[in-house]
N, C-alpha and C positions, 0 to 999 in steps of 0.2 A: 644336641651333640650326637654325632653318629658313632656307633660302636661297630665299625667295620674293619676287618682284617685288610691291611694294606697289600698283602700278597694275593690271597685267594679270593678276597672281596666278600667273604661270608659276613652276613649281618648278625652281630651278637647282641643286639639291643635287648632281646628278651632273655639273654643268658650272659650277662656282662662278665661273669666270673671266667668265661672261656676266652677272654681277650687279655693279652699280656702286653707289657711294654718291653721292646727289645732295644738294647743299646748296640747300634751298628758297629761301633769300634771296640766293643766288649769292655769298655771302661764304665763301670756302673756309677761312678761319681760324675761322669760327664753327661749332664742332663740338658744340654743344649737341644732345642727342638730339632735342629738339623741332624742330631745323632739318634733320635728316637723314632721308632716305628711301632705302630699298633699292629700286633700279630695275634691271630688265634693260637691256641695252644698247639695245634698240629703244625702250623707253619713255624712257630717258635722252636718246637722240638726238631724240626728239619734243620734249623740253623745251628743247633747244639746237640747233635746225635749222640755224643759220648756221655752226656750227663743229664739232659733234660728228659724226664719221663712223664707221660700223660696217663692219667687214670683211665682205665678201659671204658668206664661209663662216660667220661668227658669226650673221649675219642669217638664213641658211638654217637653221642649227641651232636657233635660237630658234623659227622658224616650225614646224619639225618637232616640237619639244618641245611647243609650244602645241597642235598638232593631236593629238598622242599623249595629251595631258592633257585634251582636250576643251574647250579654251579658245579664245575668239574674241578677236582683237586689238581693243582699245577704239578 
């Protein structure tokens, strides 16, 4: 199984805790596959800027992982 953010494509296989499940329609009880997206914590926070906060250590780790993987934050 791949642990890759569907937005920025960062591979979280070595740090699975940095990947979340996002409900596209914001209905957390709607767990149809078509409603779910795997997002890293940074991309998930971008979808919910008013309430989702990322620990500074997790944000830094994701930045380091993106740089090591040659990815640019969208």
